N, C-alpha and C positions, 0 to 999 in steps of 0.2 A: 780584210778577209780572215775569218777564223780558220785555223789549221788543225788537222788531226794531231793529237799528241802521240808521236811514234817513237819507238826505240831506234837506236843506231844499228842494233844487231839482235838477231834471234838465234836460237839453237834448235836444230831439227834432228829428231831421232828417226832413223829408218827402221820401221818395224815389219817391212815386207818379208824378210826371211822367217819371221815367226807369225805375226798376226795376219800377214798376207797369205803365205803359202799354206797355213794350217786349214784354211777354208776352201782350198782348191781341190777339184776332183783329180787333177793330174798331179801325181806325186813325183817330185823331182828327186834325182839321185843326190847322194852326198857330194859328189864332184860338182854337179851343177849348182848346188847351194853354196859350196865353198867359193866357186868362181864369182857368183853374184855378190857375195859379201865382200870379197876382195875388191871387186870393181866399185862397189859402193864406197868403201874406204878410200880408194884412189880418187873418187870424184870429190872428196873433201868432207864427207859426212863424219861427224865426230862422235856420234853415239849410234850403235847398231844393235838391234835386238836379234841375236843370231839363231834363236830357236827356243824350245822349251823342253825341260827335263820332266816329261810326263810319260805315263805308260802308253806304249805305241798302239794298244788297242783303243784307247780313248781318243788319241789324235794321231792316226797313222802317218800323216804327212810330216810329223815331227820325230819319227823314228830316225835314229842315227845322229841325233843332235850331239851326242858325246863325240862321235867321230868328226863331225863338222868342226866342233870346237878345237879339237886336237890338230886338225889339218890346216886351218886358216893361218895365213901368214899375217901376224899382227903388225899394224902400223903404229908407230909411236904417236901418242896424243889421241888415239881413238879408244873409246870405251866400248867393249864388247860385253853385252849383258844378256842374260837369259831368264826366262820365266820359270819359276819353280812353284810347286803346290805345297810341299812339306819338307821335312828334314831329309828324307830319302833323296828328293830332288836336289837339295843343297849339297849332299854328299857326292852325287854324281857330277854336279857342276864343278865342285872343287877338284875332283879327280881329273876332270877334263880340262883344267886350267882356267876356268871361268872365275873371275874375281868379283863380279857384280851380278846380283840376282834380284829379281822382282817378285814380290808377293802380291797376290790380287784377291780382292773380296768383292762380291756384288752387293751394292746398296739395296737392291730389291729383295725383300724377304722371300717373295715367290720364286725368283730366279735362283737365289741362293739355296733354297730348300729343294728346288728341282734338280740341281746339279751336284750338291754336296750333302743333301739331307741335314743341313745345319742352318741355323740362323746366321745373318752377317756377323753378329756379335760373337757367336760361337766360333766362326771361322777365324776372325781376327785373334780371339783368345788362343787359338791353337797355334798361332805364329810365335808365341813366346818361346817355344822349344826351338824354332828356327832362329830366333834372335840370339838365343844362348849359344847355339852352334856357330852362328856367324861370328859372334864375339870371340869365341875360342879358336876359330880357324882363320880369322882375318878376312872373311868375306864382307863385302859392302852390300847393303840392302837398299832397295827402293820399294815403293808400294803403289798400287793402283786400285782405284775404286771403280769398278765396272757398273754399268747401268746407272751412272751417277746423276743423270738428269731425268731419266724416265724408263719405264718398262711397261709392256703391254698390259699386264695384270693390274698394276697399281696406277698407271698413268704417270703423272709428274711425281718424281722422287723429291721430297722436301729436304731442306737443309737440316731439319731435325733428325733425319736418318743419316746424314753425312757426318755431322760433327762428332758423334760418338766414335765413329770409325777412324776419323782423322786423329782424335785424341788417343785412341788405343795404339795406332801406328806410332805416334810420337812417343808414347810411353815405353815402347820397345826399341826405341833408338832410330826410327826411320824419319828422316828429314826431307825426303824427296818423294813427292806424291803426284800421281797422275789422276785427273778427273776424266773418266772415259765415257763418252757418249756411244755406248756399245750398240744401241738400237737406232741411232740417228734421229732420236725424238727431240733433241735440244733445239732451241731457237736462240737468236742472237741476244734478245732481251734477257732471257734466263741465264745464258752464259755470262753476260756482263755482270748481272746481279750476283750470281753465285761466286764467280771468281773474284769479284771486288770484295765481297764479304769474307771469303776465305783468306785472301791475301792480307786483309786488315786484321783478322782475328788470329791468324797464324803466320806472322811476318817472317819467321825463321825457316818456314818450309819452302823448298824450291818446287813451285807448281808447274805441272805440265798439263796441256790440253790434248786429249786424244779424241779425234772426231771421226765419225763415219758419215759418208755422203749419201746415205740411203734415201733421203728426201731432198737432196740438193742444197742443203743449208750449211754444209761443212765449211766452206770458205767464208761465208758470212759469220759463222760462229768463231772462226779463227780471228777475224778482224775484231769482233766484239771482245774476245779475250785479250787481244793486244791492247785495246783501249782500257781494259781493266788492269793492265800491267803485267800480263803474262808474257814470257819471252821464250818458253820452251814448248815445242809442238811435235807430236808424233805424226808420221805419214808413211805411206806404203808405195813402193815402186809400181807404176802403172795403175795404181788405185785398186789393187787386188785385195781380196780376203774379207775377213770379218771374224765374228765369233761363231763357231760351230754349235755352241750351246745357247745361242739366243736367236730364235727364228726370225729370219728376214734381216739379220744384222750384217748384210753384205755391204761392201763398198767403202773401204778406208779412203780418205782423201789421197789423191795421187801426189807423190813427192815432187814430181816435175811441175805440177800445177802450183804447189805451194812455193817452191823455189822461184818460179816465174813471177808470181805475184809480189813476193818480197823484193825481188830484183827490180821490178818496175817501180816499186815504192822507195827505192834507194835504201832498203834495209838489208844489211849484210847477213848472209847465211854461211859464207865460206865454201859453198857447194857450186860446182861447175854445172851449169844447166845443160850444156851440150852432152856431157858424159852421162848425166842423169836421164836424158831423153834416150840415149843409146841403150842404157840399161833397161829402161821401160820397154823399148821395142823388143829386146831380147826376151824379156819376161813374157810379153804377148806371144812370141813365137814358141816359147817353151810350153805354155799352158794351152795354146791352140785356139785362142779366140780374142776378139777385140774388146778391150776393157774400157772402163769409164774414166778416160784420161783426156781432158780438154786439149792439153798441149800435144798429145800424140795425134789427135784428130786434125788439128790445124797444121801441124808440121808434116803430116802424111798426104796433104792435099796435092 
């Protein structure tokens, strides 16, 4: 019998404190956000996206990220990173004690123009200033390519739009990149082909897959990426959130669902499922509605 080619271990990044909460109508307090982040670390998550250093008028839910970063009790061995858009964001991150930042660009020309009034190439070129600041200040950088598989205006985003962005990221010193299915338009065949191509063409890059479950294909897309050799995945507690700048892009895959799947497949995550479920229940209580989490549905029966 032919068996799936599976890794022994994967790395899951909890993006709920940023990509989850940023899309919620209920804005949590700094204290609530700090408590969630600390519980996530206690559950064994080794990478946590704690927030974003953006203008509060643009993303009100991320106001106070500076205070969140200063207040969290950091656990040894846990990476606490934050999203930044420019040099000003990097300066704020550094002042708040954050040592890892993420820069993001949209592969969709339409989406990029709508939100930054720049082409994707112009956005990535503007990161050169950020890279210089990072080198001078000791900050570590990672990158993300949003709408990497598709956007409503263009439909499927081709690899010919992805590779120039990857090469620009690499040229400024970034070797950790996320392919983000911001709109949930990706399918398993596409994910397998894209990630296989990228891993083969850029073998020195640490690739992450970031999926949204908007159309119910997120878990299948994760498994397709595993088959392509990807071992790093983003997820959000209780499956909350999405991108406020991409219409309909709700529904990150739930962390507890991902942890459960890998656990059942005997693939190590280092994350305690029971604690993860408890965190997800707290998140539902805080935001005031039932989220798209399969594990919460079955464990609440």
